[in-house]
N, C-alpha and C positions, 0 to 999 in steps of 0.2 A: 788842637790847633788852634794856635790864635790868628786872627783877620791879617791877611796882606800888610805888609809897610815896605814901601819904598826908598829908597834914602838916598839923594845923589848925595856925593862925596865932591869935598873939595880936590880938585886935581886926583882924581883917580873914579873907581870903579861906580855900577847903581848896585847900592846893595839892596836885596829880597830878599824878605824874611816871611815867614807867616805858611800860612795856606795858600799852596799858587803851585801853579805845574807850567811849563815854559814849554812851548811849541816850537818847531821850524815851519815854511812859508808850506808845507802841505796840510801842517795841522799832525807830524809825527811829533809824541812826548818823546822830552830828554828825557833820558832817565837819571833822576839826579841820586840814587845811589841812599835814598832815605834824608837827606839834606832836607833841611826846613831855613837855611842862611845861603845863598849863595851870589855872587858878585859879577857883574855883567861889565864885560868891556864894554867903553866909551870913547875909549880913543883912538880903536883900530889898529893896534901894535901887535895885539893878544896873537899867539898862536896855539891860545886853546878857545876860539870865537864861538859863542857867543860870550863864554861865561871870561873871566878876566885872568891874568897869569902875572902881573907884578908890572907887564913891558912897560907900563907909562912912566915910571918914574922919572922924573927928571925930562920928559918928553912931553908933560902934556898939563896944562895951565887951566885952571876954573876956576873961581869962588863959588863956590855951592852957596846962593843967597836965595830965596823964597821970594815970590812977587806975584800978583795976581793977573790970572790971563783976563781980557775983554769978552765983554759978555757974547755967549755964542751967538750965534744969527740964525 
């Protein structure tokens, strides 16, 4: 598998692909059914959180443009 890549999509989800696992607040691993690509909800409207189900369409606006964070203190 390839390294993990997280893509912030404009007006939508976070696309995660590569070699990764997703865990809940207690450290329990989500069974991803062998998937190497999933989309995570950013809008809070999904009925399948933390995964995106497309509910954001026409309800969420964000232009994804990369920028530099300030130096770590």
